[in-house]
C-alpha positions in Angstrom: 0.0 0.0 0.0 1.2 3.5 -0.9 0.2 6.2 1.6 1.2 9.8 1.3 0.2 12.9 3.3 0.1 16.4 1.8 -1.3 19.5 3.3 -5.0 19.1 3.9 -5.2 15.8 1.9 -4.4 12.1 2.7 -3.8 9.7 -0.2 -3.8 5.9 -0.1 -3.4 3.6 -3.1 -4.0 -0.1 -2.7 -5.4 -2.9 -4.8 -6.4 -0.6 -7.6 -8.2 1.8 -5.3 -7.1 5.4 -4.7 -8.6 6.9 -1.5 -8.5 10.7 -1.1 -9.3 11.8 2.4 -10.1 15.5 3.0 -8.0 16.3 6.0 -9.0 19.5 7.7 -11.0 18.0 10.5 -10.6 21.0 12.7 -12.7 23.0 10.2 -15.0 20.1 9.2 -12.9 19.7 6.0 -13.8 23.1 4.6 -12.1 23.6 1.3 -8.7 25.2 1.2 -6.6 26.1 -1.9 -4.1 23.3 -0.9 -6.9 20.8 -0.7 -8.3 21.7 -4.1 -4.9 21.6 -5.7 -4.1 18.2 -4.0 -7.4 16.7 -5.3 -6.7 17.9 -8.8 -3.1 16.6 -8.7 -4.1 13.2 -7.5 -7.0 12.8 -9.9 -4.6 13.5 -12.7 -2.3 10.8 -11.3 -5.4 8.4 -11.2 -6.0 9.2 -14.8 -2.4 8.5 -15.8 -1.9 5.3 -13.7 -3.5 2.2 -15.3 -3.2 0.4 -11.9 -5.8 2.8 -10.4 -9.2 1.5 -11.3 -11.5 3.5 -8.9 -11.3 6.6 -6.7 -13.0 7.2 -3.3 -13.3 10.7 -1.8 -14.0 10.8 1.9 -13.6 13.1 4.9 -11.5 12.8 8.1 -13.0 13.5 11.5 -16.7 14.1 12.1 -17.9 15.0 8.6 -17.3 14.8 4.9 -17.0 18.5 4.2 -18.5 21.8 5.2 -17.7 23.2 1.8 -16.5 26.8 1.9 -14.7 28.0 5.0 -17.3 30.2 6.8 -14.5 31.7 9.0 -13.0 33.4 5.9 -16.3 34.5 4.4 -16.8 38.2 4.2 -13.1 38.9 4.0 -12.4 37.9 0.4 -12.6 40.4 -2.5 -14.6 39.7 -5.6 -11.4 38.9 -7.5 -10.3 36.4 -4.8 -13.7 34.7 -4.9 -13.6 34.6 -8.7 -10.2 33.0 -8.6 -11.1 30.5 -5.9 -14.3 29.3 -7.6 -12.3 29.0 -10.9 -10.0 26.5 -9.1 -13.1 24.7 -7.7 -14.7 24.6 -11.2 -11.6 23.1 -12.6 -11.7 20.3 -10.0 -15.4 19.6 -10.7 -14.8 19.4 -14.5 -11.8 17.2 -13.9 -13.9 14.8 -11.8 -16.5 14.6 -14.6 -13.9 14.0 -17.3 -11.9 11.3 -15.4 -12.8 8.0 -17.2 -12.8 6.0 -14.0 -15.6 5.8 -11.3 -15.4 8.2 -8.4 -17.3 7.3 -5.2 -18.1 9.8 -2.5 -18.1 8.3 1.0 -20.1 10.8 3.1 -20.7 10.9 6.8 -21.6 13.6 9.3 -22.7 16.2 6.8 -22.0 17.5 3.4 -22.8 21.2 3.2 -22.6 23.8 0.4 -19.9 23.1 -2.0 -19.1 19.9 0.0 -22.5 18.6 -1.1 -21.7 19.6 -4.6 -18.3 17.8 -4.5 -20.2 14.6 -3.6 -22.7 15.2 -6.4 -19.8 15.6 -8.8 -18.8 12.0 -8.0 -20.4 9.1 -9.9 -21.7 7.3 -6.9 -22.5 8.3 -3.4 -22.4 6.1 -0.3 -23.6 7.7 3.0 -23.7 6.8 6.6 -27.0 6.7 8.5 -27.6 10.1 10.0 -25.7 12.0 7.4 -27.1 15.5 6.5 -26.9 17.0 3.0 -27.5 20.7 2.7 -27.0 23.4 0.1 -26.5 26.1 2.7 -25.7 29.0 0.5 -29.0 30.8 1.1 -28.2 30.9 4.8 -25.4 33.3 4.1 -27.0 35.2 1.2 -25.1 33.4 -1.6 -26.0 31.3 -4.7 -24.7 27.8 -5.1 -21.3 27.2 -6.5 -19.5 24.0 -7.4 -22.1 23.0 -9.9 -25.2 22.9 -7.6 -27.4 24.5 -10.2 -26.3 21.8 -12.7 -26.4 18.6 -10.6 -29.5 19.2 -8.4 -32.0 20.0 -11.2 -30.8 17.0 -13.2 -31.1 14.6 -10.3 -34.5 15.9 -9.0 -37.6 17.6 -10.3 -37.2 21.4 -10.8 -39.6 21.9 -7.8 -37.5 19.7 -5.5 -34.4 21.4 -6.7 -35.6 24.9 -6.0 -36.9 23.9 -2.5 -33.4 22.5 -1.6 -31.7 25.6 -3.0 -34.1 28.2 -1.7 -34.8 26.9 1.8 -31.3 25.6 2.6 -32.7 22.9 4.9 -30.9 19.6 5.6 -31.8 16.4 3.8 -31.1 13.3 5.7 -29.4 10.2 4.1 -32.5 8.1 3.9 -34.5 10.9 2.2 -31.6 11.6 -0.1 -31.6 7.9 -1.1 -35.3 8.0 -1.7 -34.9 11.0 -3.9 -32.2 9.2 -5.9 -29.2 11.3 -4.7 -27.5 8.5 -2.8 -26.8 4.9 -3.9 -26.3 3.2 -0.6 -26.8 4.0 3.1 -25.0 2.0 5.9 -24.6 2.3 9.6 -21.6 4.5 10.4 -19.7 1.7 12.0 -20.0 -0.4 8.8 -19.6 2.4 6.2 -15.8 2.3 5.7 -15.8 -1.5 5.1 -18.9 -1.4 2.9 -17.6 1.5 0.8 -14.3 -0.3 0.3 -16.1 -3.5 -0.8 -18.2 -1.5 -3.1 -15.2 0.3 -4.6 -13.1 -2.8 -5.0 -15.9 -4.5 -7.0 -15.2 -2.0 -9.8 -11.5 -3.1 -10.0 -12.8 -6.4 -11.4 -14.8 -4.7 -14.1 -13.7 -3.7 -17.6 -12.4 -0.3 -16.5 -12.1 1.2 -20.0 -15.8 0.3 -20.8 -16.9 1.7 -17.4 -15.0 4.9 -18.1 -16.6 5.4 -21.5 -20.0 4.6 -20.0 -19.4 7.4 -17.5 -18.4 9.7 -20.4 -21.5 8.8 -22.4 -23.9 9.1 -19.4 -22.5 12.5 -18.6 -22.9 13.6 -22.2 -26.6 12.9 -21.9 -26.9 16.0 -19.6 -26.6 18.2 -22.6 -26.7 16.1 -25.8 -29.6 15.2 -28.0 -30.7 11.6 -28.6 -29.2 11.8 -32.0 -25.9 12.9 -30.6 -25.9 10.1 -28.0 -26.8 7.5 -30.6 -23.9 8.6 -32.8 -21.5 8.7 -29.8 -22.5 5.2 -28.9 -22.0 4.0 -32.4 -18.5 5.4 -32.6 -17.5 4.2 -29.1 -18.9 0.7 -29.7 -17.0 0.4 -32.9 -13.8 1.1 -30.9 -14.7 -1.2 -28.0 -15.1 -4.4 -30.1 -11.3 -4.2 -30.7 -10.4 -4.3 -27.0 -8.9 -7.3 -25.2 -11.5 -6.9 -22.4 -14.3 -7.4 -25.0 -12.7 -10.6 -26.4 -12.1 -11.8 -22.8 -15.7 -11.2 -21.9 -17.0 -13.1 -25.0 -14.6 -16.0 -24.3 -15.6 -16.1 -20.7 -19.3 -16.2 -21.6 -18.8 -19.0 -24.1 -16.7 -21.0 -21.6 -19.1 -20.4 -18.7 -16.5 -18.8 -16.4 -15.9 -15.4 -14.8 -14.0 -13.0 -17.0 -10.6 -11.7 -16.1 -10.6 -8.2 -17.3 -7.3 -6.3 -17.6 -8.5 -2.8 -18.5 -7.3 -2.8 -22.1 
């Protein structure tokens, strides 16, 4: 296992799984420039390293992330805010473009941009009792980090506006009922269950999974015609891969496939 520690971020790589732990527990993992830069750097490493099959983002201490650091709010100039959100936007875009699954493991609460960071992941696992809240209206702000993109696509426009306007917490079970969370586990079991869930993807054809992610994300803005054409082009490429041939052979031989990711 490879484990490294950078300012505000812990990184572990083992068995094809990269775990990125937000590490500012004293501020409930509120974002810092160093944290955002660290996430971007290691997501690029995940993209470049064929041994990494899946990424998990989680939080140290009592919560996943409080999002923006309230202690510094009111002190930043418009230019500083513009630059900070530009860095955050780059991270969100990078997460969406990474052709490997990203799982958010959320406990405590995910507030503001911390909630949006989880939504930018491909899958969300939450501990029982977790609270999700887009808290921007509480401090007279609009959502950043993609909230106005993710929430209306995951929910009805009416649900989305209520979450944005009222800034009231949504518990894990309700979030799961509304389709925002994939799995909910007791806190004591969450780490083990999340790891099992993540490792299940290391046995999948990672290239196919990555392109499924890309095509699914494309559906947010593309027409049916554009999706059909993208599927046609992608499938024409996928039939040449070793994983496809292995999958067909395994099916014919009535055995489990041994995918290599190429």
